[in-house]
N, C-alpha and C positions, 0 to 999 in steps of 0.2 A: 562580660556579659552579666544582666541580673539575674540571681538565683530566680530559678520558676520549677514550680514543683512539677511532679512528673504527671497529674492528672492533667494540669493547666496544660500541659504541651501536648498532649494527646489530642487536647479537645480541639486546641488550634490547626492540630494537623488534620484531625478528621474529616472537617470539610473536603477537603482536597481526596482523601478516598472516598469520600462518598460519591463524588463525580467519577471518582476512578481515574484519578490525574497522580495518584499515589502508587510509585513505580518501586519497583525492585533495580537500585543502580547495581551496575555491572560495571568492572574495568576489564579490558584485552586478558589483561593478565588472569582472571579468574576465568572468562572464556577457553583461553587456551589449555589452561590445566583441565577442564572440564573434557574438551577436547582429546588428550593426551590419557587419561584415566578412564574415560569412558564414553569414547566417541561414538556417534550416532550410526547405527548397524548400516553395514553399507545397503542398498536397494529401498533404505525409506524414504518414500516421497515428501519433500519438501516444497512449502508454497513460501514465495517471496509477493506481497500486497505491498504496489506503488500508487498512491496516492497521489492525484492531481489537485491541488488544490486551489480553489478560486471559481471552477465553473468552466471546464473546459468546452472550446466550441467543439464540438461534434458534425454539425454540419462542415466544418472546414478542417475537419480529420478524415473523416470517411465521405468522402463528397463524389453526388449525384451527377457527374459530370456531363451527363446526356439529358441532364433536366432543364429547359431553359427558365422556369422558375427561379433554379436557384439562381443564376444571372440578373436575372431580372429584381429579384428580391434584395442583393445587396451586391449594387453596382460597383461600389467602391472596395467591397474586401474581399469579393470572389476573385478564384487565380484562375488564369488562362487553362485551356483545357490541355494545351498541347505541353505545359508543365508540369500537370500532374501524373501522378506512376499509376496507373489504371492495373485494378484488378480483377474486373470482368467487363463486361460490355456495356455494365450501367454506373460502376462505383470504381471510385478510385482515391487512393491516399495522397495527402497533401505533400506537395512538392521536395518538404524536408524530410520524410520519414524514410531514405531510402535506406537504412540498417533493417526496419520492420516489412520493407516491401520484400528485400532478401531474405528474410526467413518464410515470409507469406511464399514464398517460390516454392520453399522447402517444404511445405505443408506444416510447418512450425506453430502457426498462430491463428487461433480462432478469433472471429471479430464476431461480438454479440450486438445487433442493433436496436435501437430503439429501448434501450434498458435505462429503467426509473423505477415510481412507486405511485400508489394511486393518490390523486388528489396531490399532485405535486407543489411542495412550498420552495419560493423563493430567494428565501432568505439562505446564505450560506451555512450559518450557524444549523439552524432546525433542517435543513436539506442533509448536510454531512450527519450532523445525529442519526439522522431515519437511517441513514447508511451505514453509519457504523456500530449503531444497535440493531439493526436491520426488524427496527418495530416501526414503519409508518405510520401505525393509528395510535400509538398512545405512546408517552414518554417513559423510559424505563432507565436505571441507571447502570447497566450492566452490557460490554457490546457484545458481538455475535462472537466472536472470539475468542472474548473472555468466558463467557458461558461454554462454550468448547474447552478451556483450560481448565474449566470447575471441574470436569468429567474426567481429566487428566490428575496423572500422579503430580502432586508437587514438586516442580523443578523449576529453579527460576531461569533456566535455560532453553525452557522449551518454548518460549515465543518471545524475540528479542524486537525492539523497536530503535532504530539509529536517530539519533539526537536527545534530547536532555526532558521532550516534553513525551509520555506514556499517549498515545491516543485511545480515543474513546473504546475505540474495538478489542485492545486489549484487557480492559476492564470486566474482572467478573466478582461475582457474589461472596467468593470466599478467596478467589486467587486471582492475582493479575501476571500482565506479561512485565518484561523487564526493559529498561530502556539502556542503549550504550550512549552515551553522551560523546558525540564526535570529539569535541575538545579534551576529551578526559575529565576525570572524576576528581576533583580538588577535597580530600576527607581532612575534616577538621583534625587539629593537634594538639598536645598537651591538655591542661586544664580545660579547655571547652571540648576536648574529644571526649575525656574522662566524664563530665557533666554527661555529654551525650551518651553514653555507653548507659551510665546508670538511669540515665530515663528511658531507654530502649526495654529493659531488663522487663520480663513476664511477669505479669502478676496477675490473680484471680478476680479482682475487683473489676478488669477491665472490662468493658462494652467489648462486641465484635469488631465495630470500626475503629475502638482505642489498642486495640490488639493489632490491628491488620497496621496502623500506624507505627506500632512500635517494633512490628514484624521487617518494615520497611525499614526502617531504623537501623535493627541489627543487621538486617543486610549488607547496608550502607558501609559498615563498619567492619565485614567479615571478608573482605576482599585487600587483596594487597596490591602497594602499587611501585612494586620494586623494578620490575622487567616488564616488557612489553614483548615476547617472543613472535607472534604472529606478524603484528605490523612491524616488526624490523625484517621480517621477511619478505620476499619479493613477492608482489600478487602472481598466481597463475599466468602464464602466457597465453594468449588471446590469439587464437589461430581460425584461418578462412574469415576473416572479417569483411565482411563489405567494402566496395570501394565506392566512395562517394566524394564525385567531383573530383576525381582522380589522386584524392589523397585515401587516407586507414578513416575510418569510422568511430575512431576512438574519442577523440575530444575530451576538453575537460569543464568538469560540472561538480553544483553539490551532489548532483546525483551522482555521478559519474563518481565521485569519490565515495558517497555511501555505498553503493553496489560494489566497489574495489574491496572495501572492508566486507562484507557480506562475503565475496567469491574467498578473498583470503580465509574467513572462517569457516567457509563450508568445506573447502579443500584441506583444511587442517582436521576436521571431522567432529567439528560443534554438535553438542548434542541436541539441537536446536531444529522444529519441525516449522516455524512458523517467523519469517521475517518482515518488519515493515519497513518502508523507506516511503520518501516524498519528496513532492516539489513543488513549490509554490509561484505564483504569478498569473495563473489563468485568469484574471477576473477584467476581461479584453472591452472594456468598455470604450476605448478612444484607440483609432491605430492598431487596429487589430492585425491586421495582415502581417506585415515584418513581426511582430511581436509572440503572435503567436507560432508561427514558423520559427523563429529561432526555439522559443521553449519545447516545440514537439520534436524540431532536430536533436536537443538535447535529451530527451525522451526517447527517443528510437536510436540514435550512436550509443550512448549510456546501454540501452540493454542490448543494442547489438554487440558491443565488447563484452558486456557481463557475460552473455550465451559463448562468446567465444573464448571466455578465460574457462568457462566449466567444462570445456572439450578438451582441456588437456589434463583435466582431472578424473576420478574417478565415478565423479558425481554428475554428471552430464546431463545421464537418464532419469535423476531422480527430481529436477529442480523444475518446479512449474509456476510463471510469472502471471500474476492478476492485475491488472493496471484498470481506475476506474475514478472518476470525478463525482463532485457531489449534484450538478447537474449541467444540462448541455446550455446552449445560448438560444436566443429569440431568433426565428426565421429572416425575418427583413435587419436588415441594418439600419445600426442610427444615425443623428446628422455628425458624429463626432468620429466617422470612419471604423466604428466598432461594432459589439453589441452587447445588449442588454439580458439578465438572465431569465434562462427559460427553464424546460423540462429534462426530456429523454436524452441519450446520447450514447455513443457506442463504448463498452467494454473489448477488454484486450487481454487474451490468454494464450502465453506465449511458451513452448517448451517440445521436447524432444516426444512425449508421450502424447501432446494434443493432435485432435484431430483438425489441421488445417483446414480453414472455410467460413463460410458465413453461416450465422443462427439467429433465429428472430427474423420477423419481415421488416424491412426496409420502409420507415414512417415517409408517408406519402407528403410532398411539399403541397398538393392541391387538395389537401382533408387536413387543413391542420386545426386545432383545439384552441379557441382563443389565440390564433396566432403562434401556435409554438407546435413544435412536432407532437404526435400521439406517442404513448408509453406503448410498446408492443411487447415488451419483454419484463418484468417484474426481476429487480434484483436478489430477491429470494431464489429464485429458479437458478442464478448462477451459484448463488453461496450454496444451497442444497447439494448441486454437483460436486463444488469444492469439497464439503463436510465427507461427501461418498466417498468419491472418485481420489484425493488427494491427498485427505487427513484421517479416511479409512474409518469416518466415526457415524454414530448412527446421528439424524436429522431430529429428529423429534428435540433430545436435550437441548439444543440449540434454536431451531426455528419454531417448535410445537409443531403441529400438524401438517406443517405447510407439504405441499406434495409435487409442488413445480418440479421440473429438472430443465437443464440446458446439455446434452448430453456431448461435449466437445473434448472428452479424454476416450485414449485408445484404452480399450479393454484388454487384461492379461490374457 
């Protein structure tokens, strides 16, 4: 490696910090050690955020199965009514979502309808940025949970994302969340390690961004890679899993693997209040029916397995899951038996302390806006409730003076 000055190194890395992608990288060893030495207090609420990348088709997720417009607008990708999973007299779940349907029947699922934001943007990047920053009107460099982190005591364990890239929602102006690479973190060794350690030492002349980059590098070297006690331990046993098509609703997927690790770490007592996991592939421009059903089956089965695992731990009542995507799809199917980028869609909130049921108005298929479903619930209403009822934090420091709420949580 060519010799590089500390200042040049930090300048090269601060671009990532500025857009919130410089994370504290953790190992399972470090998290396990924290779980043993300073476990999360019993009864502390835990939020698990599930991001569905690509724009999940909400109309084929929560389906208005009694509305003839649904069938006429998408003749090639609508489901037969008899295969759907009815939720009430008007709406049904996708046929593949038996796991979530079973939790709905237990009043543990809130479905927020028509969620989006004003003046919808159909760009994946722009729309996801609006969701993750909670700033639909102007571009900012901090995420909504990053701003929450800025109000908390500094702790790299407080918010952890599974994967090697930190989601923008975890980027704060002073503090950012941490990332847990699923494949393990390879830490430099030998002369390269020594040089990186020297470059990461604090210096008074550093700008705020340079100091943040140096801190990230120091955190990288502060972890041990000798043992992985949590991964070696068995996952919590999933109890009372719903049966789907005659079989266990477990299954295997990257999302399932992510949630399996989260379940282990929650059970071990990791001092983490917010977890982030994700699944991609929802940009279904062609052959949607089969592809989306498979993906929704993965989401449904993985979450049913995860919630079942938690039942065998002391944390079952503490965990709430929030599922969202950056936008829904157009109402009318396209010529490729798929759908194009749309606007609003449903969100799911799942947990023992959730007041199951529908929230927000169902967008009308007969009153479209430029061919799209109307936005009937602003996502900031959901975030406000998450901040107050789950994270037990004031909303103003994160969302400003936003006053909307969606009261889907039981009150103690």
